[in-house]
Steps between C-alpha positions, in 0.01 A plus 500: 500500500564651843232270646668192353836602648338543842339157475834341405675672790224386737530139379879516533471624859262217586731244337807615691299515822385137476810353331731295717773747606761220500385286205772234534398417860244227571359587841468207740365435848767454765426126545474409130848348468448384141390845384781675688760270350367527143456878525857540627636280223325708235661815639862371512588579139320836499660604828848394382470723194452803724194714570614863504145623557515321838866588574604137436845464345587236244627182668591285200775574451545606860800723563687569822801730504665386823466220756724439798466121521779459754491246782722454809741289292471681169519848354274493195387810315277447196426783256319559169268208568250400229251220570276355230219244509265643762220549247467122473476426873232253608283589798474192720303661783334832575323523833339811644375525858142611567608806698746601224787474748719269297577348160672163462659444160687211341638555152724280284737671259770420246750785487834609359722756666789699360711759677839599635654370821783588737570215741752399764465258787411136553264274308440162665797590728718529187668837422354672195547838333436669168337788319315483170183377332242291686246266342237277658230280351239391755249275320265452794494722805192515721457820698280475809396839635282636778391861464351684798239761409330799659208693358552868420239749383602698194432864420192386309360342817546145370687229688826366366733219604828617650794257502628513858768229491595180321701181540612239252673167457610326183539141380703386201306229318754419226874523437625855459803631311727771641806646328750758630730622225857598590537314829861500623628693194863425586462131588371270227503190721281658769275655235442166326447299817265759652296526179459122500384507862244772425378319186432185701325680786293778346210470746732491801678812375168687474397387848842590641546848355186590303246560776553877522484536123172305482363714783584812299320361194189408701513843661481671161188300410339571838571872452306489172212324673505765773475779241217322319300454821543869584377599155191277488217484760419164659151510352654482153715198589276266700139412573 
């Protein structure tokens, strides 16, 4: 009986030694663009659900407590933000440089955002103010990101990618909807006319005042990627 237990333990040790340590990752060569894109797409849903064993927080829904989205013409504080839809994002491009110095990513998402806002300033050179619930439906937003990498050796002696810096742009590919509840609470005429203006120009509103909020959302995702790269050696992620 003791001998059988030893054999089982020995087989288990061999299995865990040869098993892929990150089973949901398909390892690709740096120049295999098709493999890199398909591998990244397969990970989107898993990654969005959170991977606590790799210090990756859940990102669908993605939650942000506070964002100062102010601009020179606008004070805009957004709180209690909840974004949904990231688990269904479509990877349009995933490019990795041979020297592991950079990643270039293009991803198309359909998202909804809910939160609270406190706003006062100018929108399209028109005075605007209010405080209340915020809602946005963005059916097609493409995020284009460049991530600069270094290589860092872990305590186990294995190399890991280290996110050094990142940049992003975004493109709105379809008409978006933005709603600010309780604009001009004491002036029904201004509230109605401003709501109509926003309803007709959802994309322009996002471009005008949403850039800092989108940057905060992208930053949360990049932070998860950074944690994942620190947790997993390069040899377990790529060929």
